[in-house]
N, C-alpha and C positions, 0 to 999 in steps of 0.2 A: 263793274264785273269783279266779283270776289269769289274765288273758288276755295273750298275747304281743303284741308291737308289730309295726309294719310291717317293722322291721329283723329281727325274729325270722323273719317269713315269708321275707324275703330270704335269711336264713341257711339256711332249710329248702330253698329253691330251689337254693341253692348246693350243698347236700349231694347233690343228684341231678344236678347239672350241673357244668360246669367253671367254676371261679372265675376271674374276669378277672385277667390277669397283673398289672395295676396293683395290684389288691387283694392279690394274693399277695406282691408286692414290698413293699408297705406293711406287711403283717403280719410279714414276715420282718425288716424293719428294726426294728419295735417289739419283736420277740422278742429280738433281739440287744442292743438299747439298754437295755431295761428293767432287767436285772440290774446293769448298770454304773451306771445312775442311782441305783438303790437303794443301792449301795455308797457313793455320794457323798452320801447323806443325803436323797434324794428320798423322799417318803412319799405314801401314798394320801390323796386329797382328794376329798370328795364336793361336787359343785356342784349345788345345788338349783335347779330351774326351777319356774315357776308352773304348777300343774295345774288340773284342772277336773273336774266330775262332778255327781252328783245326791246326794240324801240316802242312797242305797243303794250307790253306787259312786263311785270317783274314779279318774281317769287320772293317774298319777304320772309326772313327768318329772324327770330328773336325769342326772348324769354322774359316773363315777368316773375320776379322773385321777391320774397320778403327777406331782407338782409339787415344786419346791424350796421350802424354808422361805423365806417372804417376809418381808422387813423391813417394818415398818409404814410405810405411805405416807400422807402428809398428804392431807387431803381436797382441797386445792387443786392437788395435783400433777397434771400432765397425764398422761393414760392413752392411750398409743398403741395402735392396733388390733392390731399384731403380737403384743403381749403376750398377747392372748386365744388365740393359736395356739401359744405356747411351752410346750406341755404334752404329755404322753404318755397315751393312753387305757389304762385297765386293763380288759382284756377277759375275758368269761366268768367273772366273779366274783360271788359272792352279796352282796346288800345287803338289809338288813332295813328294811321299811317299817312304821312304827307309825302306825296310824290310830285314835285313841282308845285303847281297851283291846285292840285287835286288832293282831296282828303278821303280816306277810306277807313271805316271802322271794322276792325277784326276782333275776334275773341280768343282768349287763351284756352288751351285744352286742359285736360286733367293733370298734365305735367307742367303747366304754366307756359307751354311753348306757343309761339306764333309761327305758323307756316301757312301762308296764304298767297294766292296769285291775284294781283290787282292791276287795273288798267293804268297805263302810263303813256307819256309822250316824252321820250328821252333820246338823246343822241347816242350812238354807239360809243363804247369806251367805259371808263370807270366813272360812275356817278354816285350820288348819295341820296338817301331819303331820311326822313325824320320820324321817330317813334315817340309818342308822348301820351300821357294820361294825367289826370288830376292827382296831385300828391307825389308824383315821381318826376325826376329830372328828365328833361327831353334829351334824347340821344340821337346821333346820326349813325346810320348803317350803310356801309359801302355796298354798291351793287355793280356787278359786271354785266354790262349791256352788250350782248353779242350782235355784231354786225350781221345783217341778213345775208351778206355776200360771203361770209366765212364758210369754208368747206372742210376745214380740218380743226380738230380740237383734241385735247388730252384728258383722259380720265385716269387718275393715279390713286392707287392704294397708298396708305400711310405706313402702317405697322410693318416693319421689316422690308419695306420698299423704299421709303425715303428716310425713315427713322428706325434705328435698331431697337427693337423691343422684345423680340423672340416670343411673341404671343403665339398660342394661347396657354402657355404654362401658367396654371392658376396662381401659384404663389408669387412668381415674378411679375405676372400681370397686375396683381393686387399691389405689389411693392411699387411698380412703375406708376400706377394710377394714383395711389393714395399717399405714398410716402416720399418717393424720389423727388429731389429738387429738380425743377424743370431744366436747369442749366446743366444737369448731369446727363441729359439725353444725348445720344450720339447720332449724327447723320450717317446714312449709308454711303460708303466711298464712291465718289464720282457721279452720284445722281444729280446733285445740284448743277454740276457742269453740263450734264446731259440735258437737263431742262432748259438751261440758259441757251444752249445751242439750238434746241427745238424752237425756242421763242425767237431766236435770231433768224432761223430759217422760215418761221411762220409767225411774223410779228403780230398778227391779229388773232391768233389762236388762243382761246381761253383754256385754262387748266382747272379742272374740277377734281377736288380731293375727296374720294369716296372711301369711307372707312366704317367699320362696325364700332368705332369708339363712341363714347358718350358725349352729348352736347355740353356736358359740364366742363369738359376739358378743351372746348373750342378755343377760348382765349389763349390757353397754354400752347396748343398746337399752332395757332396763328403766329405767336411770338417765335416759336421754334422755326417755322418755315421762313419767317422774315430774317431771323438771326443767321440762318444758314444759307441765305441767298437763293431760296427757292422762289419761283414766280408766285405772285399773289393769285388767289382764286377762291371760289366758294368752297366751304367745307360741307360735305353731305354726310352728316353723322346720324346717330340714332339716340333714342331715349335710353336711360339706364334704370333698371329696376323692373318691377312687375308690370304687366300689361293687363288689359281687360280680359284676356283669355288664356294667359300663361304666366309662369314665373318670370321669364325673361324673353325679350324680343329676339327673333331669329336674325342673326347677322347675315346669313346667306340670303334669306328672303329680302332683307333690306337692300343688299347690293343688287340682286336681280331686279327688284321692282324699280330701283333708282335708274339702272341702265335702261330699262324699258321706257321709263318716263322720259329720259333724256333723248332717246331715239324718237319718241313721239313729238317732243317739243322742238327738236332741231332735226327734222327728217332729211335735210340736205347735207348734214355734216357727217364726215367719216372720222371715226374716233381711233386714236392710238390708245390702247388699253394697257396700262402699266401695273404690274403687280409682282407677287413673289410666289414661290412654290411651297411656302411653309404652311399655308392654310388651304383655302378652296378657290383661290383666284383662277388657276388654269381651268378648273371645271366650270366656274361661273362664266368666265370669258369665252370658253369654248362653246357653251350653250348659247350665249348671246351672239357669237359670230355665226353659229349655225342658223339661228332664227332671224338675224339681221345682217346677212352677208354684205349688203350694200352700204352698211353703216360702219364697217370696220376697216380701217386702213392697215392696221398691224396690231400684234399683241407682243409686248415686251415683258418677259418674266425674269425677275432677278432670282438667281439660284442661291439658296442658302447652302452653306457647307453641310456635309453629312452630320456633323455634330449639332449644328444649329437646327437642321431639319428634325432630327430625333428629339431634341429638347422642345421643339415647337409642336411636337405631337404627331409627327408623321414621317414619311420617307419622301425624298425628292421625286417629282413627277418626271417620267421619261421625256426627253427633249422632243420627241415626236408624238407623244401620246394624244393630247387634246387636238393637235393640229390635224391629225388624220381624220378625226371625227367630222370636221367642217370642210375638209378638202382643200385647205389653204395652208399647207405646210410652209410655203415660202414666206408667209406673212407672220410667222411666229419666230421670235428671237429669244434666246436663253443665254444668260451670262451672269457671273457672280457680282458684277459691279456695273456702275454707269459707263465706264470706258468701254467695256465689252459690248454693252447694248448699243452704245453710240456707233461703234464700228459697224455693227450689223444693220442698224437703221440707215447708216450712210449707204451701205451696199444696196439697201432696199429702196433708196431714193428719197427718204424722208428727212435726211440731213444733207 
């Protein structure tokens, strides 16, 4: 069993409709540049991302890129964000996924991404699978296998929820993404401790990090989360750049579709939804809670300061706004940091 990704569906839609001119231009550039880079010694590289699933299936993430042979970098060397984008996707090519004794062939999409669901026989917990193809180094990808008995899990935003970025300010967002040294990124006070306490209270609960950020920076985000002692978990990110029907992918649509997918994949889990009030998290979480009331344990919103809210492009959401819409005011928590949210979650019985 191999299911296509959201990007596969996008490609199918494109086959019956006109592809956006920006996507056509991007594809044409890749087609012209790829043979020249290969002549210069650039080779296929598989970038593994953290997947998730159940004992019977796993969702595999990765990307096939054309990249130059890298010289070894010291661990202390600064890593600028733009380096994550200095690559070329290898599109519509097969990659072999090995899960235990089983092999599955999947294909990359027009962005070089691998996003497929394959059959598996795995024990719950952290496992790994292998991705390989001729001419590329075989890599291992971690997979979070969710125990069928789990009834509680966490979905967490990243920007301004666990990491201070003050998105979506265009200039600062570009600076943080393309220029800023990854070691200069700051954690939100108290959030790592909050997540540690949640994992202590719910030791089998998985944590999914849902963001509108680009897959290009997934390795950077993974290192940030590990360095600041956040629990490991799959990153649910999106593509960067033009799509088959528009200039840029909708971040809100990505979050809504991902939450709906998780609810369908894990119908017995009740989710703690963690976000901030600087973008659209309260609205998105409120709509999800209204349509899936049995799948929401609580909503925890980190409040930005008035200055941060204005710089992030909006005003703070009233503390009882979205909660009134779904009739679950008591399940919504608001605080400026992890300590305040932890106190309220404790009162709610989740800590």
